[in-house]
Each structure stands twice: as structure tokens, then as C-alpha cells.
C-alpha positions as CSV (number, residue, x, y, z in Angstrom):
1,M,-1.4,-13.9,-4.4
2,K,1.7,-11.7,-4.0
3,V,1.4,-8.0,-5.0
4,N,3.9,-5.2,-5.2
5,L,2.4,-1.7,-4.8
6,E,3.9,1.7,-5.1
7,F,2.8,4.8,-3.1
8,H,3.7,8.4,-4.0
9,E,4.1,11.3,-1.7
10,C,5.9,9.3,1.0
11,E,7.7,12.1,2.8
12,H,8.4,10.4,6.1
13,Q,7.9,7.0,7.8
14,G,4.5,8.1,9.1
15,D,3.1,8.2,5.6
16,M,4.2,4.7,4.9
17,D,2.9,3.5,8.2
18,N,-0.5,4.8,7.4
19,Y,-0.5,3.2,4.0
20,I,0.5,-0.1,5.4
21,N,-2.1,0.1,8.1
22,D,-4.7,0.6,5.4
23,L,-3.4,-2.4,3.5
24,L,-3.5,-4.6,6.7
25,D,-7.0,-3.4,7.5
26,C,-8.1,-4.5,4.0
27,G,-6.8,-8.1,4.6
28,A,-3.2,-7.9,3.3
29,T,-0.2,-9.5,4.9
30,Q,2.9,-7.4,4.7
31,I,6.1,-9.0,3.3
32,N,8.4,-6.0,2.8
33,S,8.4,-2.3,2.5
34,N,10.8,0.4,1.4
35,I,10.9,4.2,1.1
36,N,12.9,6.3,-1.3
37,Y,12.9,9.6,0.5
38,E,14.4,11.6,-2.3
39,A,11.8,10.5,-4.8
40,E,9.0,10.4,-2.1
41,I,8.0,6.9,-3.3
42,G,7.4,3.9,-1.1
43,T,6.9,0.3,-2.2
44,V,5.2,-2.5,-0.3
45,D,5.3,-6.2,-1.1
46,F,2.3,-8.0,0.4
47,E,0.1,-11.0,0.0
48,V,-3.7,-11.4,-0.2
49,K,-5.8,-14.5,-0.3
50,D,-8.6,-13.0,-2.5
51,Y,-7.4,-10.1,-4.6
52,G,-11.0,-9.1,-5.6
53,V,-12.1,-8.9,-1.9
54,F,-9.0,-7.0,-1.0
55,L,-9.3,-4.5,-3.9
56,S,-13.0,-3.8,-3.1
57,S,-12.0,-2.8,0.5
58,F,-8.8,-1.0,-0.5
59,E,-10.6,1.3,-3.0
60,K,-12.5,2.8,0.0
61,V,-9.5,3.8,2.1
62,E,-7.3,6.9,1.9
63,A,-4.1,5.0,0.9
64,Y,-5.7,4.0,-2.4
65,E,-5.6,7.5,-3.7
66,F,-1.8,7.5,-3.2
67,S,-1.2,4.1,-4.7
68,S,-0.2,2.9,-8.1
69,L,-3.6,1.1,-8.3
70,C,-5.4,4.4,-8.5
71,N,-3.1,6.0,-11.1
């Protein structure tokens, strides 16, 4: 399953790197990412095999709080 996720408060590349690492740790495969520095918004396109398993893991990591899944 392909997913597009938006993160807020992306002030520098380090923020996005941390968010992507959390996604990868939860079983996602990154396809693409982009940061709009002026709006402090980052987007990530990724793929997961089982969205339910991914979401269960992702809800437990810090990046979840900054994602469009939480809001």
C-alpha cells in the first residue's frame, strides 16, 4: 500500500530525517520526501505491506505526534 504523509514543524533536514527513521523503523519503505522550509511542512511518500501493523507501531513513536495521521 502506498501512503503520503505530511509532517508539520519541519524546520531543518534533521527533523525530516528523524521522522523518516521512525517510519522505516515501523516497517515503511521510503519512496520520496520533500520539505517546504517556509511552511515548515514535510511530505513523505512511502509503502507498507500491512497498514494496520505499520500504524500500530507508528502510533508509538515521536514522529506520529507531528504527522497528519495524528491531526
